[in-house]
C-alpha positions, 0 to 999 in steps of 0.5 A: 088656901089657893094658888094666886098670881102672887104665889106664882110670882114668888115662885118665879123669884125663888127659881131665880134665887136657886139658879144663882146657887147652882140649881140649873136643871130645867125640868127641876126648876120648872117643877119648883116654879109650878108646884105651890109649896105654900100648900104643903105648909100651915096657912099661918106660915104662908109668908115663909113658903117661898123663902129659901129656908127649911121650916117646921111641919110638925112631928119634929120634922121640917119641909126641906129648903127649896135649894136642897129639894132642887139640888138633890133632884138635880143630882139624881138626874131623874128621867120620866118613868124611872122607879124612885124610892123616897125615904122620908115623905115628910110634907110631901113637897119633894114627893110632888117634885119627883112625880112632876118630873115623871118618876114612879115614886115609892115613898116611906114615912115613919112619922104617922102624923105626917104619913096621914097628912100626906095620904090626904093632901097629895091626891087632892093636889093631883099627885099620886105616888105609886106606893106610899107607906108608914114604915122604916126607911132603913129597910126600904121597900124590898118587894118593889126593888130594884129602884133606878134612883133612891133619895133620902131626905133625912140624915143617916149616920151611915148608908143603910146596906138594905138601901144599897141592895135595892139600888139597880146596877147603874142606879144612883142614890143621894143621901145626907151622911153623918151625925151632927154634921152631914155630907151630901153623898151621891152613890152610883152602883157600878156592879153587884158589889161595887159602889162609887161614892162622891162627897158633894157638900156639907148639909144639915137634915133632921136625923133618920130614925133607927131601931125605933118600934113602929106601931101600925106598920104597913 
């Protein structure tokens, strides 16, 4: 697929929609305007790419709703050069937004089908995470911690303690917390043992898998 003037026009329209919903960060909106979301989806579903909806991408996962991508990115207030841990690479679309914002992205995906796909796709589109792996998001990436920001793109029944431990003091984590119904939660690490938690709004994500055996872990 190519990125055409039609696609660019549809992205401009999408940005206008996101503004009305509360995504106002200029850098985030610029990333959404410039990154071709349709290239992260199957060509047969291209017509849905610039609607503000989530959509299946295989392996029982979805590409997040553009509003969700923009809102989570805005909550993190990402600055160029910050180390970001992303739990759930998925289609790679959120990853590309983070990279466009100037973040140094370390990303984990536990669905091997999606991991292999993004390993091939992201470099072709000019987006290169600092580190990408197939692994358990609950464990994070201790060897690269601490992180300035952590973004979780799947619903967790509780906040993983391992991720809290990998957050820099002063750093922020945005994570959907809950079982069937989740609450977007913004966590700020105030000190070694003190974390501030803000409940932002209700949301719905695919579940964050836990205690499931992994093959070919890297």
